[in-house]
N, C-alpha and C positions, 0 to 999 in steps of 0.2 A: 824815647827821641833824647839822643845829647847833644849837643849842641846848637842851643836855640836858649832864645829868650821867650818866656812865657806872661802875656800880660792879663790877668785878669780883668772880665768887665761884666761887676755887678748888680748895676742898677740901670735905669730908664736910662737918666741922666748920663751914667759913664759909655751909655752904646751909642745915645746922640755926638759925645767929643768924636768918639771910633769912626762912626759914617763919616766925620768931616776928613776926614784922615787917608791915605791913598793905602789901603791896608784891604780893600776888598779882596783881594786874590790872595791871599795869606793863608797856610794852612791853619783850621778853628776846627774845634772840640764845642760843641751844645753837651748845655746841663738845662735841671731846670732852675737851677741857681744863677747858674753866669753862664758866659761865654769864657775861651783861653785860647788865646793867639796866641800863633806861633811864629816867634822870629827868630831871623838869623841869633847867632849870638854876640853880646853885646856884653863886657866889662860892666859889672854894677855900678864902678868908678861913675862910669858914662854913663848910665840911666836915668832921667829925674824921677827926684825923689817927690815933686809935688806936678801929680798928675792931676789931682782934682775931684772929686768924688764919683765915686764909682768903679775909680779904675787905678788897677795896681802890679808891680811885678811881682813878682814868685819868686821868694828866695829861695836860698841851692836845699833848703832840707826842707822847701814845701814841692809837694805833687800839683799833678792836675789829675782827675779823674780822667782815666783813656775809655777811650769808647769803647762801649757792651759792659763797663758795670751800673750799677742798676742803682738809683740815687731817685730820694721818692716814689716807686713806682714807675721808674720810667730810664730809660737807656740812653746815657752818656754815646752821642755819636759823631764823629764828624761833620758840620756843615761843609768843607771842603777839607780832603784828605793828604797827606803829603805825599800819597802816590797821583794826582793830578797837577798840582801847585807845590811846589818845594817853600818854606818860609821866606819869609821876602824881609831885606834890612829893614832896620828898625825906623819907621818916619821922623825925620827931623826935629819934628811936634813933641817926639815924646824922648828925645834929648836934652830937646830946650826946659829949662828948669824951669819957665814963668808961661808957656804957652799952651799949656791948660790948665791952667790954675785956677779955681773959682772966684 
């Protein structure tokens, strides 16, 4: 997928933080290790660098596991497919440098 910003959520604390945001209907991938939330593309300079524990944006040279990838004996899969819901705009809280700081 091109033109998306990917947020990796990899701890229970991270999930608690993301559940409080308006991101429930954006495309996302489940893996045994993390969830990957897809948002409309935002320039790296516009993304918060201080998200708090369990949250991080993937960089340009990183990738998320694509659905169908085997990880720890389980298949990564779409929780919400882009066929059902397009990536949403990045919530303002993820642009604000202090909103999710631990």
